C-alpha positions in Angstrom: 76.7 127.6 97.5 76.6 123.8 97.7 77.6 123.6 94.0 80.4 126.2 94.6 81.8 124.0 97.4 81.3 121.0 95.2 83.2 122.7 92.4 86.1 123.5 94.8 86.2 120.0 96.0 86.1 118.5 92.5 88.9 120.7 91.4 91.1 119.6 94.2 90.6 116.0 93.4 91.1 116.7 89.7 94.5 118.1 90.2 95.6 115.2 92.4 95.2 112.2 90.0 97.4 111.1 87.1 96.5 108.5 84.6 99.6 106.5 85.2 98.3 105.8 88.7 95.3 104.0 87.5 97.4 101.4 85.6 99.1 100.6 88.7 96.0 100.0 90.6 93.9 98.1 88.1 94.9 94.5 87.5 95.1 92.9 84.1 91.7 91.8 82.7 88.4 93.4 83.5 88.0 93.7 87.3 84.9 92.5 89.0 82.0 94.9 89.8 82.8 94.9 93.5 86.5 95.8 92.8 85.4 98.5 90.4 83.1 100.0 93.0 85.8 99.7 95.7 88.2 101.5 93.4 85.8 104.2 92.4 87.1 107.7 93.3 83.7 108.5 94.7 83.7 105.5 97.0 87.2 106.2 98.0 86.4 109.8 98.9 83.4 108.7 101.0 85.5 106.0 102.7 88.1 108.6 103.6 85.5 110.9 104.9 84.0 108.1 107.0 87.5 107.2 108.4 88.1 110.9 109.2 84.8 111.8 110.8 81.7 109.4 110.9 79.6 112.2 112.4 80.4 114.6 109.6 79.6 111.8 107.1 76.1 111.4 108.6 75.5 115.1 108.6 76.4 115.3 104.9 73.9 112.4 104.3 71.2 114.4 106.0 72.2 117.3 103.8 71.9 115.2 100.7 68.3 114.2 101.7 67.4 117.8 102.3 68.9 119.0 99.1 67.1 116.3 97.2 63.6 116.5 98.7 63.0 120.1 99.8 63.0 121.7 96.4 60.6 119.2 94.9 58.3 119.2 98.0 58.2 123.0 97.6 57.3 122.9 93.9 54.7 120.2 94.4 53.0 121.9 97.3 53.0 125.3 95.6 51.8 123.8 92.3 48.9 122.0 94.1 48.1 125.2 95.9 48.0 127.0 92.5 45.3 124.5 91.4 43.1 125.3 94.4 43.1 129.1 93.7 40.1 129.2 91.3 37.9 127.2 93.8 39.1 129.1 96.7 38.2 132.4 95.0 34.7 131.1 94.2 33.9 129.5 97.5 36.1 131.6 99.9 39.0 130.7 102.1 36.7 129.1 104.7 35.7 126.3 102.2 37.5 123.1 101.8 39.2 124.4 98.6 40.3 127.5 100.6 41.6 125.5 103.4 43.5 123.2 100.9 45.0 126.4 99.3 46.2 127.6 102.7 47.7 124.2 103.6 49.4 124.0 100.3 50.8 127.5 100.6 51.9 126.8 104.1 53.5 123.6 103.2 55.3 124.9 100.1 56.5 128.0 102.0 57.8 125.9 104.9 59.6 123.6 102.4 61.0 126.6 100.5 62.1 128.4 103.7 63.8 125.2 104.8 65.5 124.9 101.4 66.8 128.4 101.8 68.6 127.2 105.0 70.6 124.8 102.8 73.0 127.7 102.0 74.2 128.5 105.4 74.2 124.8 106.3 76.3 124.2 103.3 78.7 126.9 104.2 79.1 125.5 107.7 79.5 121.9 106.4 81.8 123.0 103.6 84.1 124.9 106.0 84.3 122.1 108.5 84.6 119.2 106.0 87.3 121.2 104.0 89.4 121.8 107.1 89.0 118.2 108.4 89.7 116.6 105.0 92.6 119.0 104.1 94.3 118.2 107.4 93.7 114.4 107.0 94.8 114.3 103.3 98.0 116.4 103.9 98.9 114.4 106.9 98.5 111.1 104.9 100.7 112.5 102.2 103.3 113.7 104.7 103.4 110.4 106.6 103.7 108.6 103.2 106.6 110.8 102.0 108.4 110.4 105.3 107.8 106.6 105.5 110.7 105.4 103.3 114.0 105.3 105.1 115.8 106.6 102.0 115.6 109.6 99.7 115.4 108.0 96.3 111.7 108.5 96.0 112.3 112.2 96.3 114.4 112.1 93.2 111.8 110.2 91.2 109.9 112.5 88.8 106.8 110.3 88.8 106.6 110.5 92.6 107.1 114.2 92.5 104.4 114.6 89.8 102.0 112.6 91.9 102.9 114.5 95.0 102.2 117.8 93.3 98.9 116.5 91.9 97.8 114.9 95.2 98.7 117.9 97.3 96.7 120.3 95.1 99.6 122.7 94.6 99.0 123.0 90.8 95.4 124.2 90.9 93.2 126.7 92.8 90.7 124.0 93.6 91.4 121.7 96.6 90.8 118.0 96.9 89.6 118.5 100.4 86.4 120.1 99.0 85.5 116.9 97.2 83.1 115.5 99.8 81.0 118.6 99.8 81.1 118.5 96.0 79.9 114.9 96.1 77.2 115.8 98.6 75.9 118.5 96.2 76.0 116.1 93.2 74.2 113.4 95.1 71.6 115.9 96.2 71.0 117.0 92.6 70.7 113.4 91.4 68.2 112.6 94.2 66.2 115.7 93.3 66.2 114.8 89.6 65.1 111.2 90.4 62.2 112.4 92.5 61.1 114.8 89.7 61.0 111.8 87.4 58.8 109.9 90.0 56.4 112.9 90.2 56.1 113.0 86.4 55.5 109.3 86.4 52.5 109.8 88.7 51.0 111.8 85.8 52.0 109.6 82.9 54.3 106.6 83.9 55.9 106.6 80.5 56.9 110.3 80.7 58.7 109.9 84.0 60.4 106.7 82.7 61.4 108.2 79.4 63.1 111.2 81.1 64.8 109.0 83.6 66.1 106.5 80.9 67.0 109.4 78.6 69.1 111.3 81.1 70.6 108.0 82.4 71.7 107.1 78.8 73.0 110.5 78.1 75.1 110.9 81.2 77.7 108.1 80.7 79.1 109.5 77.4 79.1 113.0 78.9 81.0 111.7 81.9 83.5 109.9 79.7 84.3 113.1 78.0 84.8 114.9 81.3 87.0 111.9 82.5 89.1 112.3 79.3 89.5 115.9 80.1 90.6 115.1 83.7 93.0 112.5 82.4 94.6 115.2 80.1 95.0 117.5 83.0 96.7 114.8 85.0 99.1 114.1 82.1 100.0 117.8 82.1 101.3 117.6 85.7 105.0 117.8 84.6 104.4 120.9 82.6 102.3 122.5 85.2 104.9 121.6 87.9 107.6 123.3 85.9 105.2 126.2 85.3 104.7 126.8 89.1 108.4 126.3 89.8 109.2 129.3 87.5 106.5 131.3 89.2 107.9 130.4 92.6 111.3 131.7 91.5 109.8 135.2 91.2 109.0 135.5 94.9 111.2 133.1 96.8 114.0 134.8 98.7 116.5 132.2 97.7 116.3 133.3 94.1 115.7 137.0 94.6 119.3 138.4 94.3 120.3 136.6 91.1 116.9 137.2 89.4 117.4 140.9 89.9 121.1 141.0 89.2 120.7 139.1 85.9 117.4 140.8 85.0 115.5 137.4 84.8 112.1 138.7 85.9 110.4 138.9 82.6 112.1 135.7 81.3 110.8 133.7 84.3 107.3 134.9 83.9 107.4 134.2 80.2 108.5 130.6 80.9 105.8 130.2 83.5 103.3 131.3 80.9 104.7 129.0 78.1 104.8 125.9 80.3 101.3 126.5 81.6 99.8 127.0 78.2 101.6 123.9 76.9 100.2 121.8 79.7 96.7 123.2 79.4 96.3 123.1 75.6 95.3 119.4 75.4 92.5 119.9 78.0 91.2 123.0 76.3 91.2 121.1 73.0 89.2 118.3 74.6 86.8 120.9 76.1 86.2 122.2 72.5 85.4 118.7 71.5 83.1 118.3 74.5 81.3 121.4 73.5 80.5 120.0 70.0 79.3 116.8 71.5 77.2 118.8 74.0 75.5 120.5 71.1 74.5 117.2 69.7 73.2 116.0 73.0 71.2 119.2 73.4 69.1 118.2 70.4 68.0 115.1 72.2 67.3 116.9 75.3 65.2 119.5 73.5 63.2 116.7 71.9 62.5 115.2 75.3 61.4 118.6 76.7 59.1 119.3 73.7 57.5 115.8 73.9 57.0 116.2 77.7 55.6 119.7 77.4 53.5 118.7 74.5 51.8 115.8 76.2 51.0 118.2 79.1 49.6 120.8 76.7 47.4 118.2 74.9 46.1 116.9 78.2 45.3 120.4 79.4 43.7 121.3 76.0 41.3 118.4 76.3 40.7 119.1 80.0 42.2 115.8 81.1 44.2 117.6 83.7 43.6 120.6 85.9 45.6 123.7 86.7 47.2 122.1 89.8 48.5 119.2 87.8 49.9 121.5 85.1 51.5 123.8 87.8 53.1 120.7 89.4 54.3 118.9 86.3 55.7 121.8 84.3 58.5 122.6 86.9 59.3 118.8 87.1 60.4 118.8 83.4 63.6 120.9 83.9 64.1 119.4 87.3 64.7 116.0 85.8 67.9 117.3 84.2 69.6 116.8 87.5 69.4 113.1 87.0 72.0 113.0 84.3 72.7 116.6 83.2 76.3 117.9 83.2 77.2 121.3 84.5 80.3 123.3 85.3 80.3 121.8 88.7 80.5 118.3 87.1 83.5 119.4 85.1 85.2 120.5 88.3 84.0 117.4 90.2 85.5 114.9 87.7 88.8 116.8 87.8 88.9 116.6 91.6 88.0 113.0 91.6 90.6 112.2 89.1 93.2 112.9 91.8 91.9 110.3 94.2 93.8 107.3 92.7 97.0 109.4 92.8 96.5 110.1 96.5 95.8 106.5 97.3 98.5 105.0 95.2 101.1 107.4 96.4 100.4 106.5 100.0 100.4 102.8 99.2 103.5 103.0 97.1 105.6 104.9 99.6 104.3 103.0 102.7 105.5 99.8 101.1 109.3 100.0 101.3 111.2 98.8 98.2 113.7 97.1 100.5 112.6 95.5 103.7 114.1 96.8 106.9 115.7 94.2 109.2 114.9 94.0 112.9 118.5 93.6 114.1 119.6 96.0 116.9 122.0 98.9 115.9 122.8 99.7 119.6 126.5 100.0 120.2 127.5 99.5 116.5 129.9 99.7 115.0 132.1 97.9 117.5 134.7 96.6 115.0 134.1 98.4 111.8 132.0 99.0 108.6 132.8 97.4 105.3 131.8 98.2 101.7 132.0 94.7 100.0 132.0 94.9 96.2 129.3 97.6 96.4 127.7 98.8 93.2 125.3 101.6 92.8 123.5 103.2 89.9 121.0 106.1 90.2 117.4 105.3 89.3 116.6 106.0 85.8 119.8 104.5 84.3 123.1 106.2 83.4 126.5 104.9 84.1 127.2 103.2 87.4 128.5 105.4 90.2 130.3 102.4 91.8 131.3 99.0 90.5 132.9 96.6 93.0 133.8 99.3 95.5 135.8 98.0 98.6 136.3 100.1 101.6 136.6 99.6 105.4 136.0 102.1 108.2 137.6 100.9 111.4 135.6 101.6 114.5 136.8 104.5 116.6 139.2 105.7 113.8 139.1 108.5 111.3 139.0 108.1 107.5 139.2 110.9 104.9 137.7 110.4 101.4 139.0 112.5 98.5 138.3 112.6 94.8 137.4 114.8 91.9 133.9 116.4 91.7 131.4 113.9 90.6 133.4 110.9 91.8 130.5 109.9 94.1 131.8 110.9 97.6 128.5 112.2 98.9 126.6 109.3 97.4 128.9 107.0 99.5 127.7 108.9 102.6 124.0 108.3 101.7 124.8 104.6 101.2 126.5 104.6 104.7 123.5 106.2 106.2 121.2 103.9 104.4 119.5 106.7 102.5 120.1 104.7 99.4 120.4 100.9 98.8 123.3 99.4 96.9 122.3 97.6 93.6 125.2 95.2 94.1 127.4 93.9 96.9 126.6 94.7 100.4 127.6 97.0 103.4 128.3 95.2 106.7 128.5 96.5 110.3 130.5 94.3 112.5 130.0 91.5 109.9 126.2 91.9 109.8 124.5 93.0 106.6 123.3 96.6 107.0 120.0 95.5 105.5 119.5 93.1 108.5 119.6 96.0 111.0 116.6 98.2 111.8 117.1 101.1 109.3 115.7 103.8 111.6 117.8 102.6 114.6 121.0 102.6 112.4 120.3 106.1 111.2 120.2 107.2 114.8 123.8 105.9 115.0 125.0 108.1 112.2 125.5 111.9 112.7 126.1 113.8 109.4 127.1 117.3 108.4 125.8 117.3 104.9 127.4 119.5 102.3 123.9 120.9 101.6 122.8 121.0 105.2 119.3 122.4 106.1 118.6 125.9 107.4 115.5 125.4 109.5 113.2 128.3 110.7 113.4 126.8 114.2 115.0 128.1 117.4 118.8 127.8 117.7 118.3 125.1 120.3 116.1 123.0 118.1 118.4 123.4 115.1 121.2 121.9 117.2 119.3 119.3 119.2 117.5 117.6 116.4 118.3 114.2 117.9 116.3 114.8 121.0 113.2 116.5 119.5 110.2 114.5 120.6 108.1 112.7 118.1 105.0 114.8 118.9 107.0 117.9 118.3 105.7 119.5 121.5 108.3 118.5 124.0 111.9 117.4 124.1 114.4 116.2 126.7 117.5 118.3 125.8 120.8 117.8 127.5 121.7 121.4 128.1 125.3 120.6 129.0 125.8 118.5 125.9 124.1 121.4 123.9 126.5 124.0 125.2 129.5 121.8 124.7 128.7 120.9 121.1 128.1 124.5 120.3 131.4 125.5 121.9 133.2 122.8 120.0 131.7 124.0 116.7 132.4 127.7 117.5 128.7 128.5 117.6 128.2 129.2 121.4 129.6 132.7 121.3 127.3 134.0 118.6 124.3 132.1 120.0 124.6 133.9 123.3 124.5 137.2 121.4 121.2 136.4 119.6 118.1 138.4 120.7 116.6 135.5 122.6 119.6 133.4 122.9 119.0 129.7 122.3 115.3 130.4 121.8 115.8 132.8 118.9 114.1 131.7 115.7 116.7 131.4 113.0 114.8 133.0 110.2 114.1 136.7 109.5 110.6 136.0 108.1 109.2 135.0 111.6 108.3 137.2 114.5 111.3 137.6 116.7 113.5 135.8 114.2 116.9 136.8 112.9 119.0 136.0 109.9 122.3 134.1 110.2 125.4 134.2 108.0 126.6 131.3 106.0 129.4 130.7 108.5 127.0 130.8 111.4 124.7 128.3 109.8 127.8 126.1 109.1 128.6 126.2 112.8 125.1 125.2 113.9 125.3 122.3 111.4 128.5 121.2 112.9 127.0 121.6 116.4 124.1 119.5 115.4 126.2 116.5 114.4 128.5 117.0 117.4 125.4 117.1 119.7 124.1 113.8 118.1 127.4 112.2 118.7 127.4 113.3 122.4 123.9 111.8 122.7 124.8 108.4 121.3 125.6 108.4 117.6 128.8 106.4 117.0 129.5 107.3 113.4 130.4 110.9 112.5 130.4 112.0 108.8 131.6 115.4 107.9 131.0 116.3 104.2 132.8 119.6 103.5 132.1 120.6 107.0 134.0 124.0 106.9 133.2 125.1 103.4 131.6 128.4 104.7 134.0 129.1 107.5 136.7 131.6 107.2 140.3 130.3 107.3 140.9 131.1 111.0 137.7 129.3 112.0 138.4 126.4 109.8 142.0 126.1 111.2 140.7 126.2 114.8 138.2 123.5 114.1 140.7 121.1 112.4 143.3 121.8 115.1 140.9 120.1 117.4 139.8 117.5 114.9 141.3 114.5 116.6 140.0 115.6 120.0 136.4 116.2 118.7 136.3 112.8 116.9 138.0 110.8 119.6 136.3 107.4 120.0 134.0 108.0 117.0 134.1 106.2 113.6 134.7 109.2 111.4 134.5 109.9 107.7 135.5 113.3 106.5 135.1 114.5 102.9 136.9 117.7 101.8 138.8 119.2 98.9 141.1 120.9 101.3 144.2 118.7 101.9 145.1 120.6 105.0 141.9 119.2 106.4 142.1 115.6 105.2 145.7 115.0 106.2 144.6 115.0 109.8 142.7 111.7 109.3 144.4 108.6 110.2 143.7 107.0 106.9 142.9 108.6 103.5 141.0 106.9 100.6 141.0 108.1 97.0 137.8 107.5 95.1 138.2 107.3 91.4 136.1 105.7 88.5 133.8 104.1 91.1 136.5 102.4 93.1 139.0 103.1 95.9 142.3 103.4 94.0 144.6 104.5 96.9 144.4 104.0 100.7 146.9 104.9 103.4 148.1 107.7 105.6 148.9 111.2 104.2 152.7 110.4 104.4 152.2 107.0 102.7 150.2 108.4 99.9 152.4 111.3 99.2 155.4 108.9 99.1 153.6 106.6 96.7 153.5 109.4 94.1 150.0 108.5 92.8 146.8 110.6 92.3 146.7 111.8 95.8 150.3 113.1 95.7 149.6 114.9 92.4 146.4 116.6 93.8 148.2 117.5 96.9 151.2 119.0 95.1 148.9 121.0 92.8 146.9 122.5 95.7 150.1 123.2 97.7 151.6 125.0 94.7 148.5 127.2 94.2 148.5 128.0 98.0 152.1 128.9 97.9 151.5 131.3 95.0 148.6 132.9 96.7 150.6 133.5 99.9 153.9 134.8 98.3 154.5 138.3 99.3 152.7 137.9 102.7 155.6 137.3 105.1 154.8 136.4 108.6 151.4 135.1 107.8 152.3 132.0 109.8 150.3 129.8 107.4 152.0 127.0 105.6 151.1 125.2 102.4 150.7 122.0 104.3 148.2 123.5 106.7 
């Protein structure tokens, strides 16, 4: 069972590490022995185990001692008892030989009985260690992923590959099982070493030869296993693609289109092809390993033949008795545990290979690429926000999104941003909320560089309705009152009056009151007591979320296509109250509907990475530029759509 747990732990760590990580952790030149030991995956796992639970670490240490000593003690005691059998038969159990036989049998039986208790002890330790380590590791990863103030790391394929590896999502083995796997491996090594010592008590050179032989054989075998683990890590992108395709087959978000377009078989075939492509190099390496192992087996066989032959010759010449033969013969195969390689070792190396990924990912994400200032964001902006010659390019290259962008948001006033798809409107919002960092120029708030303000505090000043807003399986109250959710997730100081007011302003209050449990209803059908919401209802909750944040202190309101899923009446009702809802707030609204944007006090046109037009609706129409052209085209389409519907009461200008 110990080896089973060890195997699971090994597999977990194996999935979690990538070769690229090692290059980032090892400095140029050959590191010192102390640095190599400190960077060893085994040392890292043990250190994490100690930091998580010192008591559990001590218990595993006791288990290693029991795992190493008890089997050898049982074999030695029973072997010595076997040597006393002839004399005990001759002289009787009451003789000295008989008493020695009984003592040997009692000792061997007790040691064997205790060794049988290793299995339930291993089960208990394994379950406890796995739960503790899994929680600790997943929490470390979650905290690391949430540490950066921005979102660019979540768009970095190398980070996502490391995250998939370190979280163990690409394998059935779990990194959290690694400590118990190590305990099993250490117990085996200790048992093998003791067996060599016992052999040395018969002929010192036999024990030394077996110890040195296995010690010399193990490094090349481990290198082969490490190479295989490296290949598995390199396959992470393919494996991540493979599991993505498999996930598409059962995730509700994809279920409708997969069935309508008949993609079920295609998705499963892609899953298989990607998985096979990723696993082919490790399999090829294992075939190479098998061939090497056959060569090593010749050396091992020679060692066993030599050891058994020396025992046989000594017994033939009556140099040793039955007891010595009975003790030494079982020691020969037991020495294999000093340096032999089993399936558990294959799994262990794979699990340990993930440890550098886990550590590097945590270190990498907890060290922000751009330092956060300490300036207070309270009460800002008081005068305005300026984009000064801002440039931005997505990580990984490509053409710049902005080059020298200039824009000002006056405090307490509204600005609409329009432009073609792909112009970078939503990216501008992420820069404003400091979810991304400009690569050129700067953004200032009341004349202070945004980078000099505390990033988290500034983000509390910004309330955003994202175009791709989240739909969280939480209660309706929690979905709206995100700003006031407590850090511990267990308590919150909600402003019920502000909650109701924000929901009413967003048009959500009426349907929330009809939910099965009102504000306490879980907004997801897959949970007990939960219910599904329509797209329009989710849109209203997202609007209410931003309005609640504004009511609770946020001073910047950003609406990115805030009514895309509302029907025309609901959208008209919202924008008829637009100025009332945004009064006193610094507001940016992004929309393709000109009936919406014309209500803003100023309108900016974003083209080719720059603001090309800026002014009121009337001023831009009169200027006859891009804005006037886009407005005329949309008005013409709307007029055509509404012809033949007299009395609709809806005009092309909204």
